[in-house]
Backbone bond lengths (Angstrom), bond angles and torsions (degrees), N, CA, C in turn:
res aa  C-N    CA-C-N  psi(-1)  N-CA   C-N-CA  omega(-1)  CA-C   N-CA-C  phi
1 M - - - 1.455 - - 1.516 107.67 -
2 I 1.309 118.03 140.88 1.439 122.69 -170.48 1.503 112.41 -101.39
3 G 1.315 117.64 102.57 1.484 121.99 174.81 1.488 112.95 54.34
4 S 1.344 113.71 -146.69 1.489 119.92 178.71 1.494 110.35 -125.85
5 G 1.308 118.16 12.49 1.462 120.44 -179.55 1.512 110.75 -101.76
6 G 1.333 114.69 -147.52 1.462 120.97 -178.55 1.537 110.01 -125.23
7 A 1.315 114.45 140.57 1.450 120.53 176.27 1.520 109.35 -92.28
8 N 1.334 118.20 133.00 1.461 121.20 -177.81 1.525 114.94 -111.82
9 D 1.348 117.79 -20.05 1.450 118.70 -178.50 1.514 109.05 -156.07
10 V 1.340 115.26 147.09 1.461 122.14 175.73 1.502 109.29 -138.38
11 K 1.329 117.62 142.40 1.465 121.77 176.63 1.537 106.97 -138.90
12 Q 1.346 114.19 147.19 1.493 118.49 172.92 1.516 107.95 -80.11
13 T 1.341 114.13 144.53 1.456 120.98 -179.29 1.510 110.72 -103.59
14 T 1.315 116.65 168.93 1.466 120.84 -173.36 1.526 112.84 -65.03
15 D 1.337 118.36 -19.52 1.466 120.16 177.51 1.521 112.68 -88.90
16 G 1.319 117.09 7.85 1.470 121.68 -179.88 1.509 113.94 86.96
17 G 1.330 118.04 -3.63 1.455 120.80 175.98 1.518 111.67 -87.39
18 Y 1.324 115.61 -158.06 1.476 121.03 -174.79 1.508 110.13 -141.20
19 V 1.324 114.81 152.51 1.456 121.47 176.01 1.550 105.37 -128.80
20 V 1.328 113.49 136.58 1.475 120.59 -174.47 1.526 109.70 -128.14
21 T 1.324 116.81 137.31 1.475 119.11 173.44 1.536 109.90 -127.90
22 G 1.317 113.84 160.91 1.441 120.63 -178.21 1.513 108.80 174.06
23 S 1.320 117.01 -151.86 1.465 124.04 -176.50 1.520 108.50 -127.39
24 D 1.362 115.00 131.62 1.426 123.21 177.80 1.524 106.81 -122.01
25 Y 1.355 115.09 105.99 1.494 119.45 -169.34 1.518 108.71 58.37
26 S 1.336 119.25 -111.36 1.474 122.64 -177.25 1.498 112.36 -111.29
27 D 1.351 118.57 12.53 1.444 121.57 -176.54 1.545 111.83 -119.02
28 V 1.340 115.00 156.01 1.460 121.03 168.90 1.511 108.54 -74.89
29 F 1.334 118.37 138.92 1.463 118.44 168.78 1.510 111.89 -121.08
30 L 1.347 114.39 155.33 1.437 122.73 176.46 1.530 106.83 -133.38
31 T 1.325 119.10 119.87 1.433 123.40 -176.37 1.521 109.77 -121.36
32 K 1.341 116.78 134.84 1.440 121.55 178.78 1.535 108.25 -116.14
33 T 1.376 114.37 133.09 1.443 121.95 177.15 1.504 110.64 -122.64
34 D 1.365 116.18 167.64 1.445 118.84 170.00 1.512 109.92 -85.59
35 S 1.306 116.61 -168.93 1.466 121.91 -172.17 1.525 112.76 -68.50
36 T 1.359 117.77 -19.91 1.469 120.67 178.70 1.519 112.78 -107.41
37 G 1.320 116.37 16.28 1.476 121.24 176.74 1.485 117.22 84.51
38 N 1.342 117.58 6.48 1.480 121.01 178.00 1.516 109.58 -73.20
39 F 1.295 116.12 136.11 1.453 124.39 -175.52 1.534 110.62 -64.90
40 L 1.316 117.83 134.23 1.441 123.48 174.61 1.531 110.97 -112.37
41 W 1.330 117.86 -50.71 1.442 121.52 174.90 1.530 111.11 -160.07
42 N 1.311 115.52 161.38 1.486 121.04 179.02 1.536 107.97 -142.64
43 K 1.317 115.74 136.56 1.472 122.23 175.98 1.520 108.88 -130.72
44 T 1.338 114.61 144.57 1.486 119.59 172.63 1.514 108.77 -120.23
45 Y 1.355 114.76 152.20 1.449 122.43 -174.88 1.540 105.57 -131.39
46 G 1.329 117.20 119.55 1.443 118.78 -176.98 1.525 111.73 -146.39
47 G 1.319 115.56 150.25 1.440 122.93 178.28 1.546 109.35 -125.93
48 T 1.288 115.48 -145.57 1.477 121.71 -177.41 1.525 111.23 -83.81
49 Y 1.318 117.43 -13.79 1.440 118.78 -176.42 1.545 110.37 -116.75
50 V 1.286 116.62 -175.28 1.506 121.47 177.81 1.525 106.54 -82.02
51 D 1.331 116.98 124.24 1.441 123.22 -175.13 1.561 110.46 -113.53
52 R 1.331 116.61 136.43 1.440 122.51 -176.90 1.525 111.74 -127.06
53 G 1.280 117.65 132.41 1.433 123.05 172.51 1.514 111.77 -98.35
54 A 1.303 119.35 124.03 1.462 123.41 -173.91 1.521 113.01 -110.68
55 S 1.317 116.49 -36.72 1.468 119.31 -173.37 1.517 109.75 -147.94
56 V 1.348 116.87 148.10 1.430 121.40 179.45 1.507 111.21 -140.75
57 Q 1.315 116.49 148.43 1.500 120.08 172.14 1.511 108.97 -148.22
58 Q 1.336 116.85 141.42 1.414 119.69 172.30 1.531 109.00 -73.23
59 T 1.354 115.85 138.15 1.463 119.83 -176.59 1.540 109.99 -99.36
60 T 1.317 115.07 170.57 1.463 119.29 -174.24 1.527 112.55 -66.33
61 D 1.321 118.42 -19.45 1.483 118.90 178.58 1.549 111.46 -89.13
62 G 1.330 117.51 7.05 1.427 121.81 179.35 1.514 115.59 90.33
63 G 1.344 115.56 -6.18 1.475 121.06 177.92 1.517 109.30 -88.55
64 Y 1.357 114.68 -157.44 1.429 120.69 -174.73 1.527 111.45 -140.42
65 I 1.329 116.67 149.50 1.468 122.69 173.69 1.519 106.89 -120.27
66 I 1.319 116.74 129.56 1.467 123.02 -179.83 1.548 107.41 -118.92
67 S 1.326 114.71 135.62 1.487 119.21 171.85 1.517 107.63 -116.27
68 G 1.344 115.24 154.85 1.464 119.75 177.97 1.526 108.05 176.72
69 N 1.307 116.81 -146.25 1.442 119.89 178.67 1.507 111.20 -153.69
70 I 1.302 115.37 161.88 1.470 122.78 171.24 1.506 109.94 -113.47
71 Y 1.311 117.83 150.06 1.472 122.52 -179.09 1.536 109.39 -120.85
72 D 1.319 115.49 119.98 1.445 121.54 177.48 1.566 106.51 -95.27
73 G 1.348 114.68 104.69 1.428 119.07 -177.52 1.512 113.43 -66.23
74 G 1.314 117.20 -23.06 1.472 120.49 -179.53 1.515 112.06 -69.42
75 T 1.320 116.72 -40.89 1.489 121.86 -178.46 1.503 112.16 -100.45
76 G 1.362 118.12 -21.42 1.441 122.10 -174.95 1.482 112.21 80.67
77 Y 1.363 119.25 11.44 1.468 123.51 -179.08 1.493 110.75 -88.98
78 H 1.336 116.47 148.80 1.449 123.19 169.11 1.555 108.90 -110.47
79 Y 1.306 116.06 143.52 1.449 122.41 176.70 1.546 109.10 -126.31
80 S 1.323 115.90 139.22 1.437 120.79 177.64 1.519 109.02 -79.76
81 H 1.327 117.78 146.94 1.464 119.74 176.58 1.503 112.60 -138.31
82 L 1.357 116.37 158.33 1.420 125.53 169.88 1.510 109.05 -124.98
83 I 1.302 118.80 133.47 1.474 123.92 177.04 1.544 106.86 -121.11
84 K 1.335 115.69 119.83 1.484 119.74 177.43 1.499 107.66 -106.44
85 T 1.375 115.66 130.29 1.451 119.02 -178.13 1.523 108.35 -124.47
86 D 1.367 115.29 168.82 1.451 120.20 169.84 1.536 109.28 -86.15
87 A 1.339 115.23 -170.14 1.454 118.58 -176.11 1.537 112.69 -68.84
88 N 1.346 117.90 -16.93 1.480 120.52 177.99 1.488 113.68 -98.08
89 G 1.346 117.66 5.08 1.420 120.55 178.34 1.501 115.54 89.36
90 D 1.350 117.99 3.41 1.457 121.26 -179.85 1.501 110.05 -83.61
91 T 1.316 118.04 136.53 1.476 120.32 -170.70 1.525 112.69 -70.69
92 L 1.343 115.28 138.66 1.450 122.72 172.90 1.512 110.14 -99.79
93 W 1.344 114.13 -40.37 1.497 118.21 171.86 1.500 110.24 -161.59
94 V 1.337 115.17 157.86 1.504 122.36 176.13 1.505 107.14 -130.09
95 K 1.311 116.91 133.99 1.489 122.29 174.45 1.496 108.42 -128.64
96 T 1.326 115.01 137.04 1.490 122.14 179.30 1.564 106.25 -122.16
97 Y 1.350 114.12 135.21 1.444 120.80 -175.30 1.542 110.42 -124.48
98 G 1.299 114.72 139.72 1.448 119.23 -179.29 1.509 112.89 -166.01
99 G 1.316 114.26 -150.44 1.449 120.22 -176.58 1.490 112.97 120.89
100 T 1.312 117.23 -8.53 1.462 122.48 176.43 1.506 109.10 -125.58
101 V 1.322 117.27 177.46 1.458 121.74 -177.92 1.540 110.96 -64.83
102 D 1.330 117.32 -38.87 1.455 122.47 -171.81 1.499 111.08 -138.26
103 D 1.322 118.20 107.54 1.452 122.96 176.92 1.527 108.32 -128.59
104 R 1.342 116.97 121.32 1.456 120.94 -177.11 1.496 109.72 -137.81
105 G 1.339 116.42 136.17 1.450 120.95 175.14 1.501 110.75 -102.32
106 N 1.305 117.79 109.96 1.452 121.46 -174.01 1.540 114.43 -96.04
107 C 1.347 117.44 -19.90 1.458 118.94 -177.11 1.521 108.24 -152.57
108 V 1.358 117.25 136.71 1.469 121.07 -178.64 1.527 108.20 -132.85
109 Q 1.319 117.52 145.01 1.454 123.17 172.31 1.510 108.53 -144.72
110 Q 1.339 114.84 143.18 1.481 119.76 173.84 1.499 108.37 -75.98
111 T 1.335 116.33 143.69 1.452 122.56 178.27 1.493 110.84 -100.97
112 A 1.334 116.93 169.88 1.468 121.92 -174.13 1.534 112.03 -64.14
113 D 1.344 116.75 -25.43 1.484 119.56 -179.62 1.534 112.08 -87.09
114 G 1.333 117.33 6.25 1.469 120.83 179.71 1.511 114.07 90.60
115 G 1.343 118.48 -6.74 1.468 121.53 176.05 1.522 111.57 -83.81
116 Y 1.312 115.81 -162.46 1.449 122.31 -174.58 1.491 110.83 -140.02
117 I 1.349 116.22 146.65 1.462 124.73 173.43 1.510 107.58 -117.69
118 V 1.323 116.71 134.53 1.481 123.77 179.61 1.489 110.82 -130.65
119 T 1.346 116.97 134.56 1.451 120.65 172.47 1.573 108.08 -118.85
120 G 1.310 114.86 155.95 1.468 120.68 -179.84 1.497 109.27 176.46
121 I 1.343 115.32 -130.64 1.480 122.35 -176.36 1.517 108.72 -135.34
122 S 1.348 116.66 143.46 1.458 122.03 169.88 1.525 108.12 -144.67
123 C 1.292 116.87 153.22 1.485 121.82 178.09 1.524 106.78 -116.93
124 I 1.316 117.17 84.69 1.448 119.93 -175.33 1.547 110.68 -84.93
125 Y 1.330 116.52 -9.19 1.448 121.00 175.65 1.525 110.97 -110.52
126 N 1.325 116.49 -179.20 1.454 120.83 175.70 1.528 110.53 -57.81
127 V 1.340 115.90 121.95 1.464 119.68 -171.71 1.527 111.74 -62.58
128 F 1.336 116.18 -25.00 1.508 119.46 -179.84 1.511 111.11 -79.73
129 I 1.348 117.05 -19.60 1.477 121.04 178.16 1.497 110.83 -93.22
130 N 1.326 116.91 -43.80 1.461 123.45 -176.95 1.552 107.27 -140.51
131 P 1.315 117.67 93.52 1.470 121.46 -168.89 1.502 117.07 -71.65
132 G 1.311 118.29 -2.97 1.474 116.87 179.53 1.502 112.19 177.02
133 D 1.335 117.88 141.21 1.452 124.31 179.97 1.510 108.64 -127.19
134 V 1.321 116.88 146.87 1.464 120.87 170.78 1.513 106.90 -65.70
135 S 1.341 117.26 133.49 1.442 122.25 179.47 1.498 111.19 -117.37
136 L 1.333 115.28 150.14 1.450 122.43 175.16 1.535 104.80 -145.72
137 F 1.358 115.72 123.20 1.449 117.14 177.99 1.531 111.86 -138.05
138 K 1.329 114.23 149.86 1.482 121.67 -175.05 1.534 107.24 -116.46
139 T 1.370 114.47 138.21 1.451 120.54 177.18 1.497 109.35 -123.46
140 D 1.358 115.01 166.84 1.487 118.01 169.88 1.526 108.36 -84.09
141 S 1.321 115.91 -168.64 1.474 121.92 -173.03 1.514 113.55 -68.68
142 I 1.352 118.03 -15.18 1.459 120.12 178.73 1.529 111.84 -116.45
143 G 1.322 116.54 18.26 1.449 121.39 170.15 1.530 115.32 89.29
144 N 1.337 119.10 8.85 1.472 120.92 177.10 1.535 107.91 -77.11
145 I 1.326 114.25 135.49 1.468 121.05 -178.08 1.557 110.14 -68.23
146 L 1.377 115.05 127.67 1.445 120.63 174.36 1.539 110.07 -100.09
147 W 1.309 117.65 -44.86 1.468 121.27 173.21 1.518 109.37 -157.18
148 A 1.318 115.24 160.27 1.460 119.58 179.05 1.509 107.98 -147.16
149 K 1.368 116.53 141.65 1.427 122.61 179.10 1.511 109.21 -127.93
150 A 1.320 116.20 146.73 1.460 123.15 171.71 1.519 107.90 -125.11
151 F 1.326 114.70 135.67 1.478 120.24 -176.25 1.526 105.81 -113.17
152 S 1.337 116.19 113.55 1.443 122.77 -167.50 1.520 111.80 -98.63
153 G 1.314 116.29 133.10 1.418 122.77 168.37 1.506 109.66 -115.33
154 T 1.314 116.60 -148.36 1.486 119.44 -179.46 1.522 110.80 -116.91
155 S 1.344 117.25 10.56 1.433 118.99 -176.45 1.558 107.80 -146.26
156 V 1.324 117.20 -151.70 1.455 121.76 179.90 1.548 107.02 -85.53
157 D 1.306 118.57 112.68 1.458 123.03 -177.14 1.505 107.92 -116.90
158 V 1.334 116.73 126.18 1.469 121.39 -176.62 1.541 110.76 -131.81
159 G 1.327 116.72 134.29 1.435 122.42 173.77 1.521 109.71 -94.65
160 Y 1.336 118.38 123.94 1.449 121.12 -177.92 1.514 113.29 -104.71
161 S 1.321 118.94 -31.01 1.419 121.87 -174.80 1.527 109.45 -156.09
162 F 1.325 115.91 158.45 1.460 120.19 176.58 1.495 109.27 -152.48
163 S 1.322 116.34 166.47 1.438 122.43 177.23 1.489 108.86 -146.50
164 P 1.382 118.57 142.17 1.475 120.17 173.00 1.538 110.13 -66.03
165 T 1.305 115.76 148.55 1.470 120.33 -179.62 1.536 109.59 -113.26
166 A 1.315 116.22 164.06 1.467 122.43 -174.18 1.526 112.77 -58.93
167 D 1.329 117.06 -27.74 1.466 120.21 -179.18 1.493 114.09 -84.92
168 G 1.349 117.87 6.62 1.477 122.02 179.92 1.511 113.54 91.31
169 G 1.329 118.69 -4.55 1.438 121.95 178.94 1.529 112.23 -91.73
170 Y 1.337 115.63 -155.98 1.442 120.29 -178.79 1.535 109.81 -140.75
171 I 1.330 115.26 151.47 1.451 121.36 172.19 1.549 105.96 -118.12
172 I 1.302 115.18 127.71 1.495 121.94 -176.44 1.540 108.35 -112.72
173 T 1.294 116.79 138.18 1.428 121.48 172.47 1.520 109.00 -120.29
174 G 1.333 115.39 146.64 1.462 119.13 -178.87 1.503 110.01 -171.33
175 S 1.328 116.02 -152.51 1.451 118.44 -178.62 1.522 110.11 -135.30
176 N 1.293 114.50 153.55 1.472 125.61 176.89 1.520 106.54 -121.79
177 N 1.295 117.72 106.26 1.472 122.04 -171.80 1.535 109.76 -113.67
178 D 1.313 116.22 119.32 1.466 122.58 177.04 1.503 108.29 -108.03
179 P 1.372 117.73 93.24 1.472 119.46 -176.31 1.529 112.97 -62.06
180 G 1.339 115.51 -33.06 1.466 117.71 -178.54 1.517 112.10 -63.48
181 A 1.331 117.25 -40.35 1.458 123.05 -178.46 1.549 110.65 -89.93
182 G 1.361 116.10 -13.35 1.444 117.65 -179.22 1.527 113.48 73.88
183 N 1.340 116.46 25.15 1.474 119.47 -177.02 1.521 109.39 -114.77
184 N 1.368 114.06 143.61 1.438 122.82 171.00 1.509 109.47 -120.96
185 Y 1.350 117.52 134.82 1.453 120.91 178.14 1.520 108.87 -127.09
186 V 1.330 114.78 152.80 1.459 121.79 172.74 1.515 108.19 -81.63
187 Y 1.322 114.93 137.22 1.471 120.99 179.40 1.533 109.86 -104.49
188 L 1.326 118.77 139.84 1.435 124.67 165.46 1.538 106.68 -132.12
189 I 1.294 116.50 124.95 1.458 122.88 178.33 1.523 108.55 -126.26
190 K 1.320 116.81 127.94 1.505 121.39 177.80 1.505 106.26 -109.47
191 T 1.350 115.51 132.04 1.464 122.72 179.00 1.491 110.77 -124.52
192 D 1.330 115.07 168.67 1.459 121.10 169.54 1.541 109.19 -88.96
193 S 1.335 117.13 -170.84 1.449 119.13 -174.59 1.522 114.60 -69.70
194 S 1.355 116.32 -14.16 1.470 120.73 177.21 1.526 111.95 -104.38
195 G 1.303 116.28 13.17 1.461 121.04 177.77 1.513 115.33 80.56
196 N 1.316 117.77 12.18 1.497 120.97 179.36 1.514 109.72 -83.60
197 S 1.295 117.64 128.93 1.472 121.33 172.17 1.513 112.02 -110.98
198 G 1.316 117.74 -17.37 1.463 120.79 -174.90 1.489 113.23 74.19
199 C 1.337 118.34 7.39 1.472 123.93 -175.37 1.535 109.23 -125.41
200 N 1.309 117.30 92.43 1.468 120.73 174.75 1.480 113.29 54.37
201 D 1.361 117.76 35.89 1.469 120.04 177.08 1.528 109.97 -97.37
202 T 1.317 114.57 146.31 1.457 122.17 179.02 1.499 111.42 -130.21
203 S 1.322 117.66 134.26 1.427 122.03 175.80 1.515 111.66 -83.58
204 W 1.322 118.85 136.82 1.445 122.37 175.86 1.505 109.72 -155.08
205 I 1.304 118.87 165.16 1.448 123.25 -177.82 1.526 108.36 -121.50
206 P 1.320 120.67 110.90 1.475 120.49 176.87 1.549 110.13 -65.89
207 S 1.299 115.11 151.08 1.464 121.53 174.75 1.504 108.80 -77.90
208 V 1.345 117.82 139.81 1.480 121.59 174.49 1.527 104.94 -93.92
209 I 1.339 115.54 118.18 1.456 123.01 -174.37 1.527 110.61 -104.95
210 P 1.313 118.09 125.25 1.470 119.48 178.19 1.509 111.82 -58.57
211 Y 1.327 117.94 135.04 1.463 120.56 178.62 1.525 107.64 -158.41
212 T 1.313 115.62 132.82 1.445 121.13 -176.40 1.543 109.16 -108.48
213 M 1.307 115.48 131.45 1.467 121.55 176.58 1.532 110.38 -116.52
214 Q 1.313 114.74 135.02 1.459 118.52 174.91 1.523 109.84 -95.79
215 V 1.318 115.63 138.24 1.472 122.10 177.07 1.524 110.23 -96.00
216 S 1.321 114.91 129.93 1.476 118.23 177.11 1.529 109.93 -132.48
217 V 1.303 115.37 162.61 1.464 122.57 177.94 1.537 107.53 -115.97
218 P 1.324 117.46 94.19 1.457 120.75 -175.08 1.526 111.35 -77.55
219 S 1.303 116.85 165.83 1.466 121.98 172.21 1.538 107.65 -68.83
220 F 1.293 114.84 152.71 1.461 118.65 -169.73 1.533 108.61 -138.37
221 N 1.325 115.82 132.21 1.449 121.88 178.03 1.544 107.37 -100.15
222 N 1.342 114.62 104.32 1.471 120.70 -179.10 1.495 108.72 -101.78
223 S 1.305 117.79 93.81 1.444 121.92 -175.51 1.526 109.34 -128.89
224 S 1.322 114.22 164.87 1.456 120.50 175.92 1.513 109.18 -118.08
225 P 1.367 117.49 94.13 1.472 118.60 -174.86 1.505 111.42 -70.64
226 L 1.313 115.27 155.70 1.444 119.64 174.77 1.526 109.53 -71.19
227 M 1.318 116.31 130.79 1.439 121.46 -177.78 1.531 108.93 -132.79
228 S 1.329 116.03 141.71 1.447 121.25 175.83 1.511 107.98 -115.16
229 A 1.348 113.09 142.99 1.483 119.05 -178.73 1.521 106.99 -106.17
230 T 1.346 115.89 133.93 1.450 121.82 177.24 1.518 107.50 -124.87
231 S 1.321 113.94 162.78 1.466 119.80 177.64 1.558 108.42 -103.79
232 P 1.320 118.19 99.27 1.458 119.54 -176.14 1.528 111.63 -68.45
233 V 1.303 115.32 156.13 1.439 122.87 175.13 1.547 108.73 -74.34
234 T 1.293 116.59 124.38 1.456 120.63 -179.95 1.542 108.81 -101.59
235 I 1.320 114.34 124.80 1.467 119.69 -179.89 1.516 107.30 -111.24
236 A 1.291 115.68 118.11 1.474 120.24 178.96 1.546 107.65 -106.97
237 G 1.303 113.90 130.16 1.466 119.42 -179.02 1.504 110.54 -128.31
238 S 1.272 116.42 163.26 1.477 121.83 176.89 1.499 107.87 -118.21
239 G 1.307 115.65 163.43 1.432 118.98 176.00 1.530 110.30 117.77
240 G 1.333 117.09 -161.33 1.461 121.30 -175.67 1.502 110.83 103.74
241 I 1.285 114.94 164.68 1.484 122.09 -179.21 1.470 110.08 -122.53
242 V 1.345 118.15 133.74 1.454 122.58 175.43 1.537 105.79 -108.02
243 N 1.354 115.86 120.18 1.464 121.55 176.70 1.529 107.62 -109.20
244 T 1.340 117.39 120.51 1.443 121.49 171.76 1.503 108.16 -88.42
245 L 1.345 115.49 104.64 1.470 120.56 -176.98 1.509 112.18 -72.86
246 C 1.325 114.51 -36.89 1.462 120.09 -179.72 1.517 107.88 -163.30
247 T 1.316 117.60 144.96 1.464 120.65 176.50 1.517 109.17 -149.31
248 T 1.314 115.68 139.05 1.501 120.16 176.95 1.551 109.44 -116.99
249 V 1.321 118.09 -14.64 1.466 118.40 -178.66 1.527 112.50 -126.67
250 G 1.294 119.00 -16.11 1.447 120.30 -178.49 1.511 112.11 -72.90
251 L 1.347 117.03 164.31 1.449 120.55 179.14 1.490 109.85 -130.67
252 N 1.309 118.36 133.35 1.474 122.15 -179.74 1.507 110.17 -101.21
253 E 1.283 116.32 131.03 1.454 118.86 172.01 1.484 110.18 -74.00
254 I 1.369 117.76 148.04 1.446 121.17 175.56 1.490 108.49 -84.97
255 A 1.337 114.15 110.70 1.453 119.45 -173.21 1.523 112.16 -66.83
256 G 1.289 115.35 139.25 1.494 120.39 174.15 1.506 114.80 83.34
257 I 1.342 116.99 -3.56 1.486 119.50 179.38 1.518 107.27 -116.67
258 H 1.316 117.39 120.32 1.450 121.60 179.74 1.495 107.70 -111.99
259 S 1.320 117.86 80.28 1.447 122.12 -174.03 1.528 113.31 -79.11
260 F 1.357 116.14 -17.48 1.457 116.69 177.07 1.544 106.72 -157.96
261 I 1.316 114.44 162.42 1.470 119.88 176.36 1.517 107.42 -122.42
262 I 1.316 115.92 158.42 1.449 122.71 -179.23 1.536 109.32 -125.14
263 F 1.331 116.78 133.06 1.453 118.20 173.37 1.527 107.25 -151.59
264 P 1.355 118.30 149.39 1.468 122.61 -12.05 1.521 111.97 -72.44
265 N 1.273 117.45 156.46 1.466 122.47 177.07 1.554 107.45 -148.35
266 P 1.323 119.65 104.76 1.468 129.08 13.23 1.492 114.28 -69.42
267 T 1.338 114.72 162.11 1.474 121.23 -176.76 1.536 109.18 -136.43
268 K 1.327 115.13 164.81 1.457 120.77 175.51 1.558 110.63 -91.77
269 G 1.336 115.71 -4.87 1.444 120.87 -179.15 1.502 113.30 136.14
270 N 1.318 116.15 -19.11 1.482 120.36 175.25 1.508 110.83 -109.86
271 F 1.312 116.23 128.70 1.479 119.77 -177.64 1.519 109.79 -153.42
272 V 1.328 116.57 168.99 1.441 123.31 -178.24 1.520 109.30 -122.94
273 T 1.322 118.72 133.45 1.468 122.21 170.42 1.521 107.71 -104.19
274 V 1.314 116.07 130.03 1.434 123.96 179.88 1.543 108.37 -115.46
275 F 1.320 116.60 121.61 1.472 121.31 -175.84 1.525 108.14 -90.87
276 E 1.335 116.97 144.19 1.471 121.37 177.95 1.518 110.61 -63.86
277 E 1.316 116.82 -35.87 1.442 121.80 -179.99 1.565 107.15 -129.31
278 M 1.295 117.26 150.03 1.446 121.25 177.32 1.543 110.17 -60.53
279 I 1.320 115.76 132.65 1.447 121.34 176.56 1.516 109.99 -95.42
280 M 1.347 116.63 119.43 1.455 120.95 -176.08 1.542 110.84 -76.27
281 N 1.291 114.93 -44.95 1.477 119.41 -176.63 1.529 109.59 -148.33
282 G 1.317 117.33 102.00 1.440 119.01 -177.58 1.522 112.36 -151.21
283 K 1.314 115.53 -160.75 1.464 121.17 -177.43 1.513 109.72 -154.19
284 I 1.327 116.01 147.18 1.471 121.27 173.25 1.516 107.08 -120.98
285 E 1.325 114.18 141.66 1.458 120.38 -179.65 1.519 109.69 -139.22
286 I 1.360 115.33 139.19 1.477 122.64 176.54 1.522 107.60 -108.30
287 L 1.352 116.90 131.47 1.460 121.77 -177.55 1.528 108.90 -129.14
288 N 1.334 116.74 153.31 1.466 118.96 171.02 1.517 109.85 -92.09
289 I 1.340 117.07 -176.72 1.471 118.84 -171.60 1.511 112.53 -72.39
290 L 1.346 117.95 -9.24 1.459 121.35 173.52 1.497 113.63 -89.78
291 G 1.339 115.32 -0.99 1.442 119.93 -179.39 1.530 114.89 85.95
292 E 1.351 115.35 8.72 1.471 120.17 -179.40 1.526 110.23 -83.09
293 S 1.309 114.96 133.22 1.475 121.60 -175.64 1.536 108.57 -79.33
294 L 1.347 114.80 126.07 1.473 122.02 179.31 1.513 112.06 -102.14
295 L 1.314 118.02 -28.09 1.455 122.26 -177.10 1.494 109.03 -156.19
296 T 1.326 118.27 138.68 1.460 123.67 172.38 1.516 109.42 -134.90
297 D 1.345 116.41 135.73 1.462 121.60 -179.99 1.531 110.92 -143.29
298 N 1.312 117.04 142.85 1.466 120.54 178.79 1.519 110.82 -80.52
299 I 1.347 115.94 152.69 1.461 122.28 176.45 1.520 108.06 -121.80
300 F 1.333 118.11 117.37 1.464 123.25 179.70 1.506 107.12 -126.12
301 Y 1.354 116.79 114.26 1.446 123.90 174.16 1.548 110.19 48.30
302 E 1.306 114.46 54.02 1.476 119.99 -179.14 1.513 109.88 -129.05
303 S 1.339 114.70 146.52 1.478 120.53 176.36 1.513 110.75 -109.13
304 R 1.308 117.95 -2.53 1.492 123.61 177.29 1.495 109.63 -154.61
305 K 1.295 115.09 157.16 1.473 121.25 179.57 1.500 109.76 -143.72
306 E 1.305 116.96 126.07 1.461 120.76 175.98 1.523 110.47 -92.78
307 I 1.349 115.44 133.21 1.454 121.50 -176.13 1.538 108.55 -120.09
308 N 1.311 116.27 136.10 1.467 122.25 176.60 1.520 106.80 -126.89
309 L 1.301 115.84 108.14 1.486 121.85 176.81 1.534 107.30 -98.45
310 K 1.314 115.17 105.45 1.459 120.09 -176.12 1.506 108.68 -85.71
311 N 1.351 115.02 142.79 1.490 122.42 174.20 1.517 112.96 51.63
312 I 1.301 116.71 39.51 1.461 121.00 -177.95 1.551 108.32 -94.45
313 S 1.303 116.55 140.05 1.487 122.40 179.62 1.517 109.53 -74.89
314 A 1.325 114.92 155.03 1.456 120.91 174.37 1.505 109.95 -63.67
315 G 1.289 117.45 146.09 1.453 121.85 177.83 1.539 112.82 154.08
316 I 1.307 115.21 -168.62 1.466 121.44 179.01 1.526 109.93 -102.09
317 Y 1.338 116.77 133.02 1.426 122.80 -178.89 1.556 108.95 -131.41
318 F 1.325 114.57 170.55 1.452 119.54 -178.65 1.551 109.47 -124.20
319 V 1.351 113.16 137.09 1.429 118.84 175.50 1.549 106.21 -110.58
320 K 1.286 115.37 120.64 1.463 122.84 -176.02 1.487 111.00 -117.65
321 V 1.327 117.03 122.06 1.486 121.30 -178.84 1.528 109.03 -115.05
322 F 1.320 114.37 125.96 1.449 123.46 179.57 1.534 110.75 -101.16
323 E 1.355 115.48 134.94 1.450 120.32 172.72 1.507 108.00 -142.22
324 R 1.323 115.57 107.53 1.483 122.31 -173.45 1.501 107.73 55.17
325 E 1.361 117.17 -127.75 1.460 120.68 -177.17 1.509 113.97 -84.25
326 K 1.320 118.65 -3.30 1.440 122.10 -178.19 1.521 111.30 -101.38
327 Y 1.345 115.82 155.58 1.478 117.07 168.48 1.519 107.08 -145.63
328 Y 1.327 114.92 157.98 1.452 122.64 178.81 1.491 108.98 -132.40
329 C 1.296 117.63 148.17 1.450 121.86 -173.53 1.507 111.23 -136.39
330 K 1.301 117.48 138.60 1.463 122.67 175.88 1.518 109.68 -137.71
331 K 1.324 114.95 153.34 1.469 120.23 178.02 1.529 109.08 -90.43
332 I 1.325 114.44 149.33 1.454 121.03 174.42 1.516 109.62 -137.43
333 I 1.306 116.53 142.34 1.465 122.16 -177.99 1.534 109.26 -107.13
334 V 1.367 115.51 124.38 1.442 119.37 177.27 1.511 109.67 -102.72
335 E 1.321 117.27 126.04 1.445 122.34 -179.76 1.537 110.18 -104.01
336 Q 1.329 114.99 158.67 1.479 120.23 176.59 1.488 109.40 -71.82
337 D 1.353 115.58 149.00 1.446 121.31 173.96 1.550 109.28 -65.48
């Protein structure tokens, strides 16, 4: 059992063991175990304020990077922080970032260039007008800010986790909370490699605030409590509402209008589009899920169009048909041969 605080994140390490971070009283803790959960060492990091550890990852040098925040009870402000340690949990450097009422780092990952990406919350506008924005910022290998983005909604918006994507960008998940309406929504934000989403994003640079943390080795209760396992009742429901707040690459089908059909669907790459009415002068376009155009062809006095997508990967694609000022869009699934 880990101290008397709460554990917020755990990751497996290269030796098959685990590393855990969280908060113990008013300090960040970092605990290392072996592969069966036996305690190896524990370190705490604390300064003059309340310190919280939210996320941890083992770094390529064998050490660890911790993200979280500190709380200044005198001002009521939160500041985001990064703690870099060596393989034994001893600090190499600490950086604290702020400049707004509420800055918190909820998730951190090391990037291929040795730097770090952090997502969380920042209030870059008047807190009474816009009480929180999803934040994403990039640092170099020693925690210096390279760029920072805030994604603004109309309520309390928080980024909790993110993952790099195959195109070099990032996908962020979080929450959109409207206290006035009593509604909570799940957030998904897709960005490029520089954090740009094209959807209500703002560039800003957090202030780096000097802050000293002391490292200590607290006493540790390593016990195996009695635990009972039960089979909870699982309730599966359907429904829910999906709100697209902003999109720059997605495509919306026009509901209730079936201007063309596609067959076969799924396909191996060859398919036919059949239009309900002959198109005198139009265009057909095939796009991937990122909105990138893979094929474009003109339509002149045609009621059908044969498409051959050579060497295309399996996945979901979009077929978009233009006719004068109107367009229609349908999804198509490509399967492997």
